[in-house]
Structure formats: C-alpha cells, structure tokens
TORNUDO-431334 format. One line per 10 residues: number of its first residue (from 0); their letters; for each residue x, y, z of N, C-alpha, C. Coordinates in Angstrom, 2 decimals. Example, Ala and Ser with C-alpha at 12.3 -4.5 7.8 and 13.67 -1.06 7.14 Angstrom:
0	AS	13.19:-5.69:7.80:12.30:-4.50:7.80:13.20:-3.30:7.80 ~ 12.85:-2.25:7.08:13.67:-1.06:7.14:12.90:0.03:7.87
//
This chain:
0	MGKFQNKYRI	12.51:40.39:-10.25:11.50:39.86:-10.43:10.69:40.24:-11.68 ~ 10.55:39.54:-12.71:9.93:40.03:-13.89:8.51:39.94:-13.86 ~ 7.92:40.70:-15.01:6.46:41.02:-15.30:5.78:40.08:-16.42 ~ 4.72:39.39:-16.45:4.00:38.87:-17.84:2.76:39.44:-17.41 ~ 2.23:40.06:-18.61:0.83:40.81:-18.67:0.88:41.95:-17.58 ~ 1.79:42.47:-17.08:1.95:43.47:-16.24:1.83:43.07:-14.90 ~ 1.86:41.80:-14.55:1.71:41.22:-13.17:3.25:40.74:-12.84 ~ 3.72:40.71:-11.72:4.83:40.43:-11.15:4.85:38.74:-11.04 ~ 6.14:38.14:-11.70:5.99:36.55:-11.59:7.19:36.22:-10.90 ~ 6.91:35.38:-10.02:8.27:34.75:-9.25:9.16:33.88:-10.37
10	PSARANWWDY	10.30:34.32:-10.06:11.18:33.45:-11.02:11.32:32.26:-10.87 ~ 11.46:31.38:-12.20:11.44:29.76:-12.00:12.60:29.30:-10.97 ~ 12.20:28.18:-10.45:13.14:27.51:-9.52:13.81:26.38:-10.53 ~ 13.43:26.25:-11.46:13.83:25.22:-12.38:15.48:25.51:-12.77 ~ 16.36:25.03:-13.30:17.67:25.13:-13.80:17.59:25.69:-15.12 ~ 18.00:27.05:-15.33:17.59:27.75:-16.83:18.65:27.17:-17.76 ~ 19.49:26.17:-17.58:20.69:25.70:-18.28:20.15:24.50:-18.64 ~ 18.77:23.94:-18.22:18.55:22.23:-18.47:17.15:22.47:-19.55 ~ 16.95:21.50:-20.53:15.71:21.53:-21.12:15.04:20.31:-20.35 ~ 14.24:20.77:-19.67:13.22:19.86:-18.82:12.31:19.05:-19.66
20	SAGGVYFITI	11.89:19.53:-20.82:11.16:18.93:-22.18:12.04:17.66:-22.51 ~ 13.23:17.63:-22.36:14.07:16.76:-22.81:14.45:15.46:-22.05 ~ 15.05:14.31:-22.35:14.90:13.44:-21.35:16.11:13.58:-20.29 ~ 15.79:12.87:-19.00:16.54:13.20:-17.85:16.06:12.56:-16.84 ~ 17.05:12.22:-15.73:16.76:11.65:-14.39:16.54:12.75:-13.41 ~ 15.51:12.72:-12.75:15.30:13.71:-11.78:14.64:13.21:-10.33 ~ 15.53:13.88:-9.22:14.96:13.46:-8.08:13.96:14.66:-7.65 ~ 12.81:14.39:-7.31:11.79:15.09:-7.09:11.07:15.20:-5.62 ~ 10.77:16.38:-4.95:10.60:16.42:-3.67:9.10:17.46:-3.77 ~ 8.08:16.93:-3.11:7.19:17.78:-3.44:6.47:17.69:-1.68
30	CTAQRLHYFG	6.10:18.96:-1.36:5.58:19.09:0.04:4.25:19.68:0.08 ~ 3.51:19.32:1.08:2.28:19.78:1.31:2.38:21.16:1.87 ~ 1.28:21.86:1.61:1.02:23.20:2.21:1.53:23.37:3.73 ~ 2.10:24.15:4.09:2.76:24.48:5.76:3.15:23.27:6.15 ~ 3.37:22.14:5.23:3.93:21.18:5.72:3.05:20.16:6.67 ~ 1.68:20.12:6.33:1.06:19.43:7.20:0.99:17.94:6.99 ~ 0.64:17.07:7.89:0.85:15.72:7.70:-0.56:15.25:7.09 ~ -0.66:15.23:6.06:-1.85:14.73:5.35:-1.79:13.28:4.88 ~ -0.39:13.08:4.73:-0.05:11.47:4.14:0.26:10.21:5.20 ~ 0.02:10.70:6.55:0.32:9.61:7.48:1.07:9.83:8.48
40	EVHDGKMILS	1.88:8.73:8.98:2.71:8.93:10.10:3.55:7.78:10.06 ~ 4.92:8.21:10.61:6.06:7.28:10.53:6.11:6.53:12.29 ~ 6.12:5.35:12.10:5.90:4.68:13.22:7.10:3.48:13.32 ~ 8.17:3.49:14.32:9.11:2.58:14.36:10.07:2.64:13.07 ~ 9.97:3.51:12.25:10.78:3.82:10.98:10.12:3.27:10.02 ~ 9.04:3.06:9.85:7.91:2.71:8.75:6.86:3.76:8.38 ~ 6.72:3.90:7.42:5.59:4.87:7.02:4.15:4.48:6.74 ~ 3.35:4.80:7.59:1.94:4.23:7.91:1.01:5.27:7.26 ~ 0.73:4.76:5.70:-0.05:5.87:4.87:-1.48:6.04:5.37 ~ -1.77:7.33:5.37:-3.47:7.52:5.62:-4.08:7.37:4.42
50	EIGEIAESCW	-5.46:7.75:4.36:-6.05:7.40:3.01:-5.42:8.61:1.90 ~ -5.08:9.46:2.43:-4.71:10.83:1.33:-3.47:10.11:1.18 ~ -2.63:9.53:1.86:-0.95:9.13:1.56:-1.48:7.80:0.48 ~ -2.23:6.99:0.41:-2.54:6.02:-0.36:-2.87:6.70:-1.68 ~ -3.44:7.58:-1.76:-4.00:8.45:-3.17:-2.72:9.01:-3.51 ~ -1.80:9.54:-3.00:-0.42:9.83:-3.41:0.24:8.94:-4.00 ~ 0.37:7.81:-3.32:1.19:6.81:-3.74:0.49:6.15:-4.97 ~ -0.86:5.87:-5.01:-1.51:5.36:-6.16:-1.19:6.38:-7.29 ~ -1.34:7.50:-7.27:-1.11:8.55:-8.41:0.03:8.72:-8.87 ~ 1.32:8.41:-8.29:2.52:8.16:-8.55:2.84:6.98:-9.57
60	KQIPDHFPFV	2.05:6.14:-9.03:2.34:4.92:-9.59:1.79:4.73:-11.02 ~ 0.71:5.38:-11.26:-0.15:5.72:-12.70:0.67:6.64:-13.45 ~ 1.61:7.45:-13.03:2.28:8.37:-13.91:2.47:7.86:-15.15 ~ 2.95:6.62:-15.35:3.59:6.08:-16.58:2.49:5.61:-17.72 ~ 1.06:5.26:-16.84:-0.14:5.27:-17.70:-0.45:6.28:-18.57 ~ -0.28:7.62:-17.85:-0.50:8.94:-18.41:0.48:9.65:-19.47 ~ 1.60:9.34:-19.04:3.11:9.65:-19.76:3.90:8.50:-19.84 ~ 3.43:7.57:-21.05:4.49:6.60:-21.28:5.72:6.81:-21.57 ~ 6.28:7.77:-21.83:7.84:8.22:-21.85:8.42:8.39:-20.45 ~ 7.69:8.08:-19.27:8.21:8.33:-18.15:8.11:7.16:-17.40
70	KLDAFVVMPN	9.37:6.95:-16.64:9.73:5.59:-15.98:9.85:6.14:-14.52 ~ 9.28:5.44:-13.48:9.65:5.52:-12.16:10.59:4.80:-11.67 ~ 11.36:5.26:-10.54:12.47:4.33:-9.74:11.78:4.62:-8.51 ~ 12.81:4.38:-7.28:12.61:4.79:-5.90:11.46:5.88:-5.70 ~ 10.39:5.56:-4.69:10.05:6.78:-4.40:9.41:6.50:-2.83 ~ 8.81:7.60:-2.17:8.58:7.16:-0.81:7.61:8.60:-0.39 ~ 6.43:8.17:0.10:5.43:9.19:0.62:5.81:9.04:2.14 ~ 6.21:10.32:2.60:6.25:10.72:4.03:5.05:11.55:4.57 ~ 5.14:11.76:5.64:3.71:12.41:6.53:3.20:13.77:5.59 ~ 4.31:14.43:5.35:4.05:15.96:4.58:4.90:16.21:3.44
80	HFHGILIIDP	5.53:15.08:2.94:6.24:15.35:1.66:6.24:14.18:0.87 ~ 6.54:14.40:-0.40:7.02:12.82:-1.25:8.52:13.07:-1.87 ~ 9.16:12.26:-1.93:10.17:11.81:-2.91:10.10:10.72:-3.91 ~ 10.60:11.25:-5.01:10.58:10.15:-5.84:11.75:10.24:-7.01 ~ 12.36:9.44:-7.52:13.00:9.25:-9.01:12.08:9.23:-10.02 ~ 12.14:10.21:-11.01:11.59:9.93:-12.17:12.37:10.31:-13.40 ~ 12.43:9.23:-14.54:12.91:9.31:-15.49:12.21:9.62:-16.97 ~ 12.68:10.46:-17.52:12.11:10.79:-18.77:12.72:10.46:-19.77 ~ 12.37:9.61:-20.68:13.01:8.65:-21.81:13.16:9.56:-23.17 ~ 14.26:9.70:-23.36:14.71:10.90:-24.27:14.00:10.76:-25.70
90	VAETLRATSL	14.12:9.19:-25.97:13.70:8.65:-27.29:12.31:8.88:-27.48 ~ 11.47:8.41:-26.60:9.99:8.34:-26.66:9.51:9.86:-26.54 ~ 10.24:10.89:-25.94:9.74:11.93:-25.84:10.25:12.78:-27.25 ~ 11.45:12.56:-27.87:11.53:13.15:-29.22:10.78:12.63:-30.39 ~ 10.53:11.32:-30.14:9.31:11.06:-31.19:8.23:11.65:-31.15 ~ 7.41:11.98:-29.81:6.39:12.75:-29.33:6.41:14.18:-29.87 ~ 7.39:14.81:-29.73:7.76:16.12:-29.78:7.48:16.91:-30.94 ~ 7.59:16.26:-31.89:7.26:16.80:-33.50:5.95:16.89:-33.39 ~ 4.98:16.46:-33.03:3.48:16.57:-33.03:3.11:17.88:-32.23 ~ 3.92:18.50:-31.66:3.59:19.43:-30.37:3.98:20.87:-30.98
100	QNRENETMAR	4.47:21.17:-32.20:5.30:22.19:-32.78:4.24:23.32:-32.65 ~ 3.11:23.18:-33.08:2.02:24.34:-33.36:1.86:24.87:-31.84 ~ 1.95:23.97:-30.85:1.74:24.73:-29.48:2.72:25.99:-29.12 ~ 3.85:26.10:-29.75:4.69:26.98:-29.34:4.03:28.41:-29.57 ~ 3.13:28.45:-30.38:2.59:29.90:-30.94:1.59:30.23:-29.97 ~ 1.04:29.52:-29.08:-0.16:29.86:-28.01:0.69:30.61:-26.97 ~ -0.18:31.73:-26.74:0.36:32.55:-25.44:0.57:31.77:-24.22 ~ -0.16:30.90:-23.80:-0.23:30.03:-22.45:1.13:29.09:-22.50 ~ 1.29:28.90:-23.85:2.54:27.80:-23.88:3.83:28.47:-23.59 ~ 3.84:29.88:-23.80:5.22:30.47:-23.44:5.49:30.49:-21.93
110	ISPKRGSLGS	4.37:30.46:-21.38:4.70:30.63:-19.33:4.32:29.33:-18.72 ~ 3.52:28.21:-19.80:3.27:27.25:-18.87:4.41:25.97:-19.12 ~ 4.36:24.82:-18.45:5.54:24.02:-18.56:5.11:23.39:-20.09 ~ 5.87:22.92:-20.74:5.84:22.33:-22.23:5.48:21.16:-21.93 ~ 4.44:20.72:-22.81:3.85:19.14:-22.73:4.84:18.20:-22.87 ~ 4.61:17.36:-21.77:5.72:16.29:-21.87:7.01:16.63:-20.84 ~ 7.02:17.80:-20.22:8.10:18.27:-19.59:8.08:17.64:-18.06 ~ 9.00:17.65:-17.43:9.14:17.66:-16.32:7.99:18.36:-15.30 ~ 7.85:19.48:-15.59:6.72:20.39:-15.05:5.51:19.85:-15.12 ~ 5.19:19.53:-16.54:3.67:19.10:-16.88:3.21:17.80:-15.95
120	VIRSYKSAVT	4.27:16.82:-15.77:4.17:15.73:-15.53:3.66:15.78:-13.70 ~ 4.60:16.57:-13.35:4.39:16.94:-11.84:2.90:17.66:-11.47 ~ 2.88:18.49:-12.39:1.44:19.60:-12.31:0.42:18.62:-12.33 ~ 0.31:17.65:-13.51:-0.53:16.46:-13.39:-0.85:15.74:-12.02 ~ 0.27:15.48:-11.50:0.20:14.34:-10.69:-0.12:15.12:-9.34 ~ 0.16:16.38:-9.01:-0.23:17.20:-7.93:-1.72:17.46:-8.14 ~ -2.34:17.75:-9.20:-3.72:17.69:-9.91:-4.41:16.71:-9.57 ~ -3.98:15.52:-9.77:-4.69:14.41:-9.52:-4.91:13.85:-8.18 ~ -3.85:14.02:-7.37:-3.74:13.91:-5.99:-5.01:15.12:-5.35 ~ -4.86:16.14:-5.67:-5.50:17.15:-5.12:-6.96:16.82:-5.17
130	LSARIIRADF	-7.38:16.59:-6.43:-8.73:16.16:-6.75:-9.33:15.18:-5.65 ~ -8.73:14.17:-5.84:-9.05:12.90:-4.65:-9.10:13.11:-3.24 ~ -7.94:14.00:-2.93:-7.49:14.06:-1.56:-8.76:15.18:-0.97 ~ -8.92:16.18:-1.61:-10.24:17.08:-1.20:-11.63:16.70:-1.17 ~ -11.96:15.32:-1.41:-13.27:14.55:-1.10:-12.77:14.31:0.36 ~ -11.63:13.87:0.67:-11.56:13.33:2.11:-11.30:14.63:2.62 ~ -10.59:15.55:2.60:-10.31:17.08:3.25:-10.11:18.05:2.46 ~ -11.27:18.71:2.61:-11.21:20.10:1.71:-10.18:20.95:1.87 ~ -9.53:20.76:2.82:-8.14:21.87:2.93:-6.99:21.37:2.54 ~ -7.02:20.09:2.13:-5.88:19.66:1.26:-5.24:20.59:0.26
140	SWQSRFHDKI	-3.97:20.64:0.25:-3.22:21.44:-0.61:-1.76:21.16:-0.73 ~ -0.99:21.65:-1.57:0.44:21.37:-1.84:1.00:22.89:-1.71 ~ 2.53:22.80:-1.30:3.28:23.88:-1.62:3.14:24.55:-3.22 ~ 3.13:25.51:-3.61:3.10:25.85:-4.79:4.05:25.29:-6.08 ~ 5.09:24.93:-5.39:6.28:24.61:-6.16:6.77:23.43:-5.71 ~ 7.83:22.60:-6.47:8.34:21.53:-6.07:9.68:21.52:-6.32 ~ 10.83:20.68:-5.79:11.98:20.81:-5.75:12.36:19.61:-6.61 ~ 13.53:20.06:-7.70:13.98:18.84:-8.30:15.62:18.98:-8.38 ~ 15.79:17.89:-8.51:17.41:17.70:-8.80:17.77:16.84:-9.90 ~ 18.37:17.56:-10.99:19.04:16.81:-12.11:20.32:15.66:-11.66
150	ILHENEFYQI	19.87:14.39:-11.81:20.61:13.40:-11.61:21.37:13.17:-12.70 ~ 22.94:13.69:-12.72:23.89:13.51:-13.78:24.74:12.24:-13.84 ~ 24.87:11.64:-12.43:26.14:10.63:-12.50:25.30:9.57:-11.73 ~ 25.96:8.39:-11.91:25.36:7.00:-11.58:25.63:6.77:-9.99 ~ 26.64:7.24:-9.65:26.98:7.38:-8.25:25.94:8.22:-7.35 ~ 25.40:9.28:-7.97:24.58:10.15:-7.38:23.23:9.47:-7.29 ~ 22.84:8.94:-8.40:21.52:8.20:-8.63:21.37:7.22:-7.29 ~ 22.42:6.38:-7.11:22.35:5.29:-6.32:22.44:5.72:-4.67 ~ 23.05:6.99:-4.41:22.83:7.66:-2.96:21.46:8.34:-3.02 ~ 20.84:8.86:-3.91:19.35:9.24:-3.84:18.44:8.14:-3.62
160	RFYIETNPEN	18.70:7.09:-4.48:17.86:6.17:-4.12:18.02:5.72:-2.59 ~ 19.17:5.38:-2.32:19.37:4.88:-0.93:18.66:6.25:0.14 ~ 18.78:7.27:-0.07:18.10:8.13:0.78:16.84:8.18:0.87 ~ 16.12:7.92:-0.39:14.40:7.82:-0.32:14.24:6.42:0.12 ~ 14.87:5.43:0.00:14.62:3.99:0.68:14.69:4.31:2.06 ~ 15.47:4.74:2.50:15.72:4.89:4.21:15.20:6.29:4.85 ~ 14.27:7.02:4.15:13.92:8.20:4.40:12.73:8.03:5.71 ~ 11.95:6.99:5.67:11.06:6.64:6.88:11.99:6.38:8.26 ~ 12.94:5.47:7.89:13.83:5.11:9.02:14.70:6.35:9.83 ~ 14.94:7.43:9.08:15.74:8.66:9.44:14.65:9.69:9.97
170	WKPDGFLT	13.46:9.60:9.82:12.39:10.57:10.09:12.56:11.13:11.60 ~ 12.62:12.40:11.55:12.36:13.19:12.77:11.16:13.93:12.74 ~ 10.49:13.86:13.70:8.99:14.74:13.65:9.51:16.02:13.26 ~ 9.02:16.99:12.55:9.36:18.43:12.38:8.46:19.47:12.91 ~ 7.32:18.80:13.86:6.66:19.95:14.40:5.40:20.17:13.81 ~ 5.35:19.79:12.47:4.14:20.09:11.62:3.15:18.84:11.91 ~ 2.05:19.22:11.96:0.94:17.97:12.42:-0.38:18.06:11.47 ~ -1.13:17.17:11.47:-2.40:17.32:10.57:-3.57:18.23:11.33
//
C-alpha cells in the first residue's frame, strides 16, 4: 500500500493497463454500504423500486445529459446494488480532452479521476443519488468503490446484457435488509 501526502492509500481497483479516460464499454456494479436494501425488493422475479430506487434509476438515465460522450445500454436497479453497461464514446472524448490539458498540473488531478473518465462519471452518479436519497433516509450510503469490467468482445457484451436483464428473475435474498 503506497502513501500520498504521508497517508496510506488503498491501491486502485481499476486495471492499470487501461486508460479509463479514453473510450470504452464497461459493465458497472455499484453496491450500497453494508449491502442494505435501499432500492426496493424483488417480488416474483420483478424489481419493485422504492423511492430511493427510483432516484437511482432516474439519475442513471440522466448521465448522458451531463456527460454527452456517454451512452447507456442495459441497466437494472436491484435491492442493494446496481448493474449497468456504460459506453464512453472515444470520438467525443478526444475532441473534449484537448481543453483539459491545464488540469494535469493540479495536485488533485494526479489523485482524482480524470474529468470525463469512467471514475468521474460514476463519482458524479453516486453523489447525485446520495444527495437526493439522504433527504428520504439520512443513513443512505454506497460502498466506497465500484466494480467495473471492461467489455472487449461482442459476445461478452451480449452475455452481460442478458445477465443484467435477467438479474431480477435470478435474485436470491442475500440476508441483508433495509
């Protein structure tokens, strides 16, 4: 574990061989803290969203409004986590990247996700959901990280899409409750 400003930092969970600020197709999983069921419940293979679940879904749908270089594909809000396919368009990202060169000199830029990167999109999403969810439940929180899988092959894309679409049908209660 390395140090930044004399404090220990947990190593990144991101692939060190991949540029997350360039284009790509990603399978994203984000879990609630302690896997608490903030987003609703599954009944008869269908996800019934709570008010916070509706917020999580609505904020996800709004990502392209705030990040025009991002496209959304299949997604599902589950009781204690979220799955989605997010596509960063490399052409739009390249055009925008030239205006961000000065940011490289900032101290925070070296440790924060690059503007327009997958990390910055997910951080914004989690923040937007948290702000609205805490009006309903002050204790709402996410796990500090998120899981991503870089989708490199078309058949993998379709398998993941199928997994997302059938996730509510295959839900097995995990023992974590609201």
